[in-house]
C-alpha positions in Angstrom: 30.7 -2.8 32.3 29.5 -5.0 29.4 27.7 -4.3 27.1 25.4 -6.9 25.0 24.1 -6.7 21.3 20.2 -6.7 21.8 18.9 -7.1 18.2 19.7 -8.1 14.3 18.8 -6.0 11.4 20.3 -7.8 8.1 19.9 -5.8 4.8 20.4 -7.5 1.5 21.1 -5.9 -1.4 19.1 -6.4 -4.5 18.7 -5.3 -8.0 15.3 -3.7 -8.6 13.4 -2.6 -5.7 9.9 -3.9 -7.4 10.5 -7.6 -8.6 12.9 -8.0 -5.5 9.1 -6.8 -3.1 7.3 -10.3 -5.1 10.1 -12.2 -4.5 10.5 -11.8 -0.8 6.6 -11.5 -0.1 6.5 -15.1 -1.4 9.9 -15.9 0.7 8.3 -15.0 3.8 5.0 -15.7 3.2 3.6 -11.9 3.8 4.3 -8.8 2.5 7.1 -6.5 4.1 5.8 -5.1 7.3 7.5 -2.1 6.4 8.8 0.5 4.2 11.5 3.1 5.1 12.3 4.9 1.9 13.3 2.4 -0.4 14.6 -0.2 2.5 11.9 -3.2 2.7 12.0 -4.8 5.6 10.3 -8.6 7.2 10.1 -8.6 11.2 11.6 -12.1 10.7 11.2 -11.9 15.6 10.7 -10.3 18.3 14.6 -8.5 17.6 15.7 -10.0 14.2 14.9 -8.2 11.0 15.9 -8.5 7.3 15.6 -5.6 5.0 16.4 -5.7 1.2 17.2 -2.2 -1.0 18.2 -1.2 -4.3 22.2 -1.1 -4.5 22.7 -2.8 -8.1 25.9 -2.5 -7.8 26.4 -5.1 -4.3 23.0 -7.3 -5.7 24.5 -10.8 -4.8 27.0 -10.0 -2.2 23.8 -11.3 0.0 24.3 -13.4 2.7 22.5 -14.5 5.3 21.0 -18.4 6.9 18.1 -18.2 8.6 17.7 -21.1 12.0 14.3 -23.4 11.0 12.6 -26.0 12.6 9.6 -28.0 10.5 12.8 -27.2 7.8 10.4 -29.8 4.9 6.6 -27.7 5.8 9.2 -24.2 4.9 10.7 -25.7 1.8 7.0 -27.4 0.3 5.1 -23.3 1.1 8.9 -21.8 -0.9 8.1 -24.6 -3.9 3.9 -23.6 -3.6 5.2 -19.8 -3.9 7.2 -20.8 -7.2 11.1 -20.7 -5.5 13.4 -23.0 -5.9 16.2 -24.5 -3.9 19.2 -26.4 -4.3 19.7 -29.8 -1.9 19.3 -30.7 1.0 22.7 -31.1 3.0 22.9 -33.4 6.0 25.9 -32.6 7.8 28.0 -34.5 10.3 26.6 -33.3 13.1 23.5 -34.4 11.8 22.3 -30.3 11.0 19.8 -30.0 7.8 21.2 -26.9 5.1 19.8 -25.8 2.2 20.1 -22.4 0.0 17.3 -21.1 -1.5 19.5 -18.2 -3.7 17.5 -15.8 -4.5 16.6 -14.0 -7.9 20.6 -11.4 -8.0 22.1 -14.6 -6.6 21.8 -13.6 -2.7 22.7 -16.7 -0.3 20.1 -17.2 1.9 19.9 -20.3 3.9 18.1 -22.1 6.3 19.8 -24.4 8.5 17.6 -26.6 11.3 19.4 -28.2 14.8 19.0 -32.1 14.5 17.1 -32.0 17.5 14.9 -29.8 15.9 
């Protein structure tokens, strides 16, 4: 019998929790879904969750890429919330990719398939 992965829960270390809660609330466009001790969680999809946690020694080492559709609308919403991004790149396979670093330098990115 083979097992399978059924859920994804990804963590991002941050240096200062309260400032990070504000930034990630603007990033996701809504408040967190759950607080479990010092972990602050946002449900991304039915089986995908991202959490932030205070860990100053590792802050800035996180890397998360979100597969999205409607990339331009997402970037407009982020800009309205005061969140900047790096230039959008288009790869040879048509995927559009953009980095949105958080204040600690964690590498959050969006990737949009050309069929989105």
